[in-house]
C-alpha positions as CSV (number, residue, x, y, z in Angstrom):
1,X,11.4,18.2,8.7
2,X,8.3,16.8,10.5
3,X,8.5,13.1,11.1
4,X,5.9,10.4,11.7
5,X,6.0,6.8,12.8
6,X,5.6,4.3,10.0
7,X,2.8,1.9,10.9
8,X,3.7,-0.6,13.6
9,X,7.5,0.0,13.3
10,X,9.9,2.2,15.2
11,X,10.8,4.1,12.1
12,X,10.2,7.8,12.4
13,X,10.3,9.1,8.8
14,X,10.1,12.5,7.3
15,X,6.9,13.3,5.4
16,X,9.0,13.3,2.2
17,X,11.3,10.5,1.1
18,X,13.7,10.4,-1.8
19,X,12.5,8.1,-4.6
20,X,15.2,6.4,-6.7
21,X,13.1,5.0,-9.5
22,X,14.2,7.4,-12.3
23,X,17.9,7.3,-11.4
24,X,17.9,3.6,-12.4
25,X,18.3,5.0,-16.0
26,X,17.4,3.2,-19.2
27,X,17.8,-0.4,-20.3
28,X,14.7,-1.9,-18.8
29,X,11.0,-1.8,-19.4
30,X,10.1,1.0,-17.0
31,X,13.2,3.2,-17.4
32,X,13.0,7.0,-17.7
33,X,15.5,7.5,-20.4
34,X,19.2,8.5,-20.2
35,X,20.4,9.5,-16.7
36,X,23.9,10.6,-15.6
37,X,25.0,8.9,-12.4
38,X,26.7,12.1,-11.2
39,X,23.4,13.9,-11.4
40,X,21.7,11.1,-9.4
41,X,24.3,11.2,-6.7
42,X,24.0,15.0,-6.5
43,X,20.2,14.7,-6.2
44,X,20.4,12.2,-3.3
45,X,22.9,14.4,-1.5
46,X,20.8,17.5,-2.0
47,X,17.7,15.7,-0.6
48,X,19.6,14.5,2.5
49,X,21.0,18.0,3.1
50,X,17.4,19.3,3.1
51,X,16.5,16.9,5.9
52,X,15.0,13.9,4.1
53,X,15.8,10.8,6.2
54,X,14.7,7.9,4.0
55,X,15.4,6.6,0.5
56,X,13.1,4.3,-1.4
57,X,14.6,2.2,-4.2
58,X,14.1,-1.3,-5.7
59,X,16.2,-4.1,-7.1
60,X,14.4,-3.8,-10.5
61,X,15.1,0.0,-11.0
62,X,17.8,-0.1,-13.7
63,X,18.2,-3.8,-12.9
64,X,20.3,-3.0,-9.8
65,X,21.7,0.3,-10.9
66,X,19.6,2.4,-8.7
67,X,20.6,0.5,-5.5
68,X,24.3,0.9,-6.5
69,X,23.9,4.6,-7.1
70,X,22.3,5.0,-3.7
71,X,25.3,3.2,-2.1
72,X,27.6,5.5,-4.0
73,X,25.8,8.6,-2.8
74,X,25.9,7.4,0.8
75,X,29.6,6.8,0.6
76,X,30.0,10.5,0.0
77,X,27.5,11.5,2.7
78,X,28.9,12.5,6.1
79,X,25.6,13.0,7.9
80,X,23.3,10.6,9.7
81,X,22.6,7.5,7.6
82,X,19.1,7.6,6.1
83,X,16.7,4.7,6.4
84,X,16.9,2.5,3.3
85,X,13.8,1.0,1.8
86,X,13.9,-1.4,-1.1
87,X,11.7,-4.0,-2.8
88,X,11.6,-7.5,-4.2
89,X,9.3,-9.6,-6.3
90,X,9.8,-7.7,-9.6
91,X,12.6,-8.9,-11.8
92,X,14.0,-8.2,-15.3
93,X,15.0,-10.6,-18.0
94,X,18.0,-10.2,-20.3
95,X,16.0,-7.9,-22.6
96,X,14.9,-5.7,-19.7
97,X,11.4,-7.0,-19.7
98,X,9.8,-7.1,-16.2
99,X,8.1,-10.0,-14.6
100,X,6.8,-10.8,-11.1
101,X,8.1,-13.7,-9.0
102,X,7.8,-14.2,-5.3
103,X,9.0,-17.7,-4.5
104,X,10.8,-18.1,-1.2
105,X,14.1,-18.8,-2.8
106,X,13.8,-15.9,-5.2
107,X,13.0,-13.5,-2.3
108,X,16.0,-14.6,-0.3
109,X,18.3,-14.3,-3.3
110,X,17.0,-10.8,-4.1
111,X,17.5,-9.7,-0.5
112,X,21.2,-10.9,-0.5
113,X,21.8,-9.1,-3.9
114,X,20.2,-5.9,-2.5
115,X,22.3,-6.0,0.6
116,X,25.4,-6.4,-1.5
117,X,24.5,-3.5,-3.9
118,X,23.4,-1.2,-1.0
119,X,26.5,-2.2,0.9
120,X,24.7,-2.6,4.2
121,X,24.1,-5.5,6.6
122,X,20.4,-4.7,7.2
123,X,17.6,-3.2,5.1
124,X,15.3,-1.0,7.1
125,X,12.1,-1.7,5.2
126,X,11.8,-4.6,2.7
127,X,8.8,-4.5,0.5
128,X,7.0,-6.8,-2.0
129,X,7.0,-4.7,-5.1
130,X,3.9,-6.1,-6.7
131,X,1.6,-9.1,-6.0
132,X,3.0,-12.1,-7.8
133,X,1.7,-13.3,-11.2
134,X,1.3,-16.7,-9.7
135,X,-1.2,-16.0,-6.9
136,X,-0.1,-19.1,-5.0
137,X,3.3,-17.5,-4.4
138,X,1.9,-14.7,-2.1
139,X,1.9,-16.7,1.1
140,X,5.2,-18.4,0.8
141,X,6.8,-15.2,-0.5
142,X,5.5,-13.2,2.4
143,X,6.7,-15.9,4.8
144,X,10.1,-15.6,3.3
145,X,10.1,-11.8,4.1
146,X,9.1,-12.7,7.7
147,X,11.9,-15.2,7.9
148,X,14.4,-12.5,6.7
149,X,13.1,-10.2,9.4
150,X,13.6,-12.9,12.1
151,X,17.1,-13.5,10.7
152,X,18.0,-9.8,11.0
153,X,18.5,-9.2,7.3
154,X,15.6,-6.7,7.3
155,X,14.1,-4.7,10.1
156,X,10.5,-4.2,8.9
157,X,8.5,-5.7,6.1
158,X,5.8,-4.1,3.9
159,X,4.0,-4.4,0.5
160,X,3.3,-2.3,-2.5
161,X,0.4,-2.3,-4.9
162,X,-1.6,-4.7,-2.7
163,X,-5.4,-4.6,-2.4
164,X,-7.2,-5.2,0.9
165,X,-7.7,-9.0,0.2
166,X,-4.0,-9.4,-0.4
167,X,-3.2,-7.4,2.7
168,X,-5.4,-9.7,4.7
169,X,-3.7,-12.8,3.4
170,X,-0.3,-11.4,4.2
171,X,-1.3,-10.2,7.7
172,X,-2.5,-13.8,8.5
173,X,1.2,-14.8,8.3
174,X,3.0,-11.8,9.7
175,X,2.3,-8.1,10.4
176,X,2.4,-5.7,7.5
177,X,4.3,-2.5,8.5
178,X,3.4,-0.5,5.4
179,X,1.7,-0.3,2.1
180,X,3.1,1.7,-0.9
181,X,0.3,2.6,-3.3
182,X,0.2,5.1,-6.2
183,X,-1.5,8.2,-5.0
184,X,-1.8,11.6,-6.7
185,X,-4.4,14.1,-8.0
186,X,-4.6,11.9,-11.1
187,X,-4.7,8.6,-9.4
188,X,-7.1,8.5,-6.5
189,X,-8.4,5.0,-6.6
190,X,-7.1,4.1,-3.1
191,X,-9.0,6.8,-1.3
192,X,-12.3,5.1,-0.9
193,X,-11.3,1.8,0.7
194,X,-7.6,1.1,0.9
195,X,-6.4,4.3,2.7
196,X,-9.2,4.1,5.3
197,X,-8.3,0.4,5.9
198,X,-4.7,1.2,6.4
199,X,-5.5,4.0,8.8
200,X,-7.8,1.8,10.8
201,X,-5.3,-1.2,11.0
202,X,-2.2,1.0,11.7
203,X,-0.5,0.1,8.4
204,X,1.7,3.0,7.4
205,X,1.2,4.4,3.9
206,X,4.0,5.8,1.7
207,X,2.5,7.2,-1.4
208,X,4.4,6.8,-4.7
209,X,4.3,9.1,-7.7
210,X,2.6,12.0,-5.9
211,X,3.6,14.2,-8.9
212,X,2.3,11.6,-11.3
213,X,5.8,10.7,-12.5
214,X,6.7,14.2,-13.5
215,X,3.3,15.2,-15.0
216,X,2.4,17.6,-12.2
217,X,5.8,19.2,-11.7
218,X,4.9,22.2,-13.9
219,X,7.8,21.4,-16.2
220,X,5.8,19.0,-18.4
221,X,4.3,20.5,-21.5
222,X,2.5,19.1,-24.5
223,X,5.6,19.5,-26.6
224,X,7.8,17.8,-24.0
225,X,5.4,14.9,-23.6
226,X,5.5,14.4,-27.3
227,X,9.3,14.5,-27.4
228,X,9.8,11.9,-24.6
229,X,12.5,9.4,-25.8
230,X,11.3,6.0,-26.9
231,X,13.1,4.3,-23.9
232,X,11.0,6.4,-21.4
233,X,8.0,4.4,-20.2
234,X,5.9,7.6,-20.0
235,X,6.0,7.8,-23.8
236,X,3.1,5.4,-24.0
237,X,1.4,6.2,-20.7
238,X,-2.3,7.2,-21.1
239,X,-1.8,10.2,-18.7
240,X,0.9,11.7,-21.0
241,X,-1.3,11.3,-24.1
242,X,-4.7,12.4,-25.3
243,X,-7.4,12.6,-24.2
244,X,-6.0,12.6,-20.7
245,X,-3.1,15.0,-21.4
246,X,-5.3,18.1,-21.9
247,X,-7.2,17.5,-18.7
248,X,-3.9,16.9,-16.8
249,X,-2.3,20.1,-18.1
250,X,-5.3,22.1,-17.0
251,X,-4.8,20.6,-13.5
252,X,-1.2,21.7,-13.7
253,X,-2.3,25.3,-14.3
254,X,-4.4,25.2,-11.2
255,X,-1.4,23.9,-9.3
256,X,0.7,26.6,-10.8
257,X,-1.8,29.3,-9.7
258,X,-1.9,27.9,-6.2
259,X,1.9,27.6,-6.0
260,X,2.3,31.2,-6.9
261,X,0.1,32.1,-3.9
262,X,2.5,30.3,-1.6
263,X,5.7,31.0,-3.4
264,X,6.0,27.3,-4.3
265,X,6.1,25.2,-7.4
266,X,3.2,23.2,-8.9
267,X,4.9,20.0,-7.9
268,X,5.2,21.0,-4.3
269,X,1.5,21.7,-4.2
270,X,0.7,18.3,-5.7
271,X,2.9,16.6,-3.1
272,X,1.4,18.6,-0.2
273,X,-2.1,17.6,-1.4
274,X,-1.2,13.9,-0.9
275,X,0.0,14.6,2.6
276,X,-3.4,16.0,3.7
277,X,-4.9,12.5,3.8
278,X,-4.6,11.2,7.4
279,X,-3.6,7.7,6.3
280,X,-0.5,8.9,4.4
281,X,2.6,8.7,6.5
282,X,4.9,10.1,3.8
283,X,5.2,10.6,0.1
284,X,8.0,9.4,-2.2
285,X,9.5,12.2,-4.3
286,X,11.9,11.6,-7.1
287,X,14.5,14.0,-8.4
288,X,17.0,13.4,-11.2
289,X,19.4,16.2,-10.3
290,X,20.2,18.5,-7.4
291,X,18.2,21.4,-8.7
292,X,15.1,19.3,-8.9
293,X,15.6,18.0,-5.4
294,X,16.0,21.5,-4.0
295,X,12.8,22.4,-5.7
296,X,10.5,19.8,-4.2
297,X,11.9,18.1,-1.1
298,X,10.5,20.7,1.3
299,X,6.9,20.3,0.0
300,X,5.7,19.1,3.4
301,X,6.0,22.7,4.6
302,X,3.1,23.7,2.3
303,X,-0.2,23.7,4.3
304,X,-3.2,23.8,2.1
305,X,-6.7,24.9,3.3
306,X,-10.0,23.3,2.5
307,X,-10.6,26.1,0.0
308,X,-7.2,25.6,-1.6
309,X,-8.1,21.9,-2.1
310,X,-11.4,22.8,-3.7
311,X,-9.7,25.1,-6.1
312,X,-7.0,22.6,-7.0
313,X,-9.6,20.0,-7.6
314,X,-11.6,22.3,-9.8
315,X,-14.5,22.5,-7.3
316,X,-14.3,26.1,-6.3
317,X,-12.3,29.4,-6.7
318,X,-11.4,32.5,-4.8
């Protein structure tokens, strides 16, 4: 797989990374419903076999379960160890409700817990998951990440879901290696200002939810969206409900048509579209079983033309 340097780091990452959000399973606010650990392990191994060289997880995914499953998969993996990216600053309470906290002590405690669950001595990229609810925690929290970097606990530090003003505040303390924003054909808000800023300032971008959390895979139908279990956060997402659902399913049909032209799935085309933006270093692609992983992890091989993009976006046709 093609690799690119992530921002100011020495990390050469494949254009596709394995996303471990969904494999955290249920039991917390943003769970994806029931998930078998054996399927999760198989998905990770399939992605690595296809050449993916980084895994993105977070302490909050399944309240630690995702990181533990990543470690379990790596214990079965005999190839080169992938780069491990995880996150702090988003915690769950006893009921699984999520809240944001970025105090220095909390960051350091989260880091130690992630190191233990991942069974590693160093995290390759440690990221702030969301800006803190208490805005005053941003600077001391980011300083704590910089301290962890100096101590050798983490190699590089980045952020997720930050705007430009928040990036500037962090950069005044320590360099920001990467930003992780949501970016897909149905969420394009970062295109106008944030992505150009990152490109100009050499901040790597790893886009999350390029298939809009399963919406653009081609497997999501109106009936399946209606039947999502109550413990799947997508059940109440506006994109999976009307009036947005009809528009989104029409987009999926355009992706399906384009995929047929290239012998690829709609999801692969959706991922390939995100990689066209020059600011995007790589995209995070989730898979809940080996078959899903084999169906999308080589999406970076799809090269779309300008005419293809116009057709996908509903601006033209052949």
